[in-house]
Each structure stands twice: as C-alpha cells, then as structure tokens.
C-alpha positions, 0 to 999 in steps of 0.5 A: 446074358451078355455073352453070345454063343461063341463065349466073346462078350461085345466089350471084350471084342471091342477091347481086342479090336481097339488094341489091334488098331493102336498096335497096327498104328504104332507099327506104321508110325514107329517103323519109319521113325526107327529107320530114320533114326538108325539108318545113317549108322549103316550108310557107307561113306562114299569116297570122292575123287581127290586132286592131289597136284598137277600131273607134271608134279609127279615125274619121279620114279622114287616114291613121294608121300603125298598128304591130302584131306579126305572128307568122311561121312559116318552116320551123322558125323561129317569130318575131315581127316589127313590121309597119305599116299605114295605116288610114283612113276612105274614103267612110265605110268603113275602109281598111287599106293595106300601106305596102310600095311595089310597086316594090322593097319600100321603106316609104311614108309619108303626105305630108299636104301632097300628101294622097298616099303617097310612096316615099323610095327612087325617087319613087313616088307613090300617091293615098290610096286607093293607086293609082299616081300617079307614078314607077316603081311598077307596081302599087297598094299592097296592101290588107289584108283587113279585119273587125270582131268585137265592136267590134274592128278586125282586119286580114288579110293584104294582097292585091294589087288588079286595077288596074295602071299601063300 
C-alpha cells in the first residue's frame, strides 16, 4: 500500500510542496515586476520653481498675462506645456494668479473696463484679487506660490485659498 495512515501519498505531497514553492517564487518575482511597471502611473508630477522674469519687469497694478513653459511628468511621459499666470502688484506686493476658472476649468481673461477677471464659458467673475464676485465659480482663483532669487521672479505651484462662496 502506497498511502500512509493520513491518506496522503508521497507523490501527492511532493506535488503540493512543488506547487507551493513555484507559487511563492512567482509571487516573489511577480510583485516587484508588477509594481515596477505600474507605479509610475501613480506618481504625482513635481512642480519646480519657474523663472518668469526679473522682479523689475512687474511694476504695474494692471494684471499682465505671463506665458511660461512648464515641464510635466505623468507616469512614463515627460512633456513641456505652455502655461499662463496673471501677475500684478497688489498693495505693493507681487501677486500671481492662476487663469483657470474654478467652475469648469476655462481660462479667464482680465477685463480692464470692469477691473475684474471674466470667464467666457459660464459668466464667472472674479475681482482683481481673484475672489468670486459673480457667476457659478465655487472658489476663488488659485494663487501661485512666489519667491525672489537674485532679482528674478519665480512662481511655484498654484494653491487653493481658503475663501469660498456660500
């Protein structure tokens, strides 16, 4: 008789042990390979400080649209896109606003007659500080982080502000 008292043959036992070893090896090799190929899709792009000009170039109280190149890394793709910011002096300090409407992401423009930013898509209006004064936008325009180095004006990632419309 080939079976022992527990009813498991030697051949059956060895098949199960071999299958378990192969399964463990497959898991140990497969998991790192899987994470190597999939993880870049979940990495957030890091925003670097971008020089947009000399500090002396921005002395106006009237918002100036500044166009700059921004490098974006999404997963495996690295590309450069054109972006814009509205830069002006407010109470003696430089301000850089994102031109992206907080309603549906359209690009706002500055209306000198109304002294406000207007969204062409759904009629959103923002005052010169980026606060909502009319229309459907739920939040004010984002403000870029700013810093100055060696007389150069640099902007960082646009950030949400705490003020919102009720």
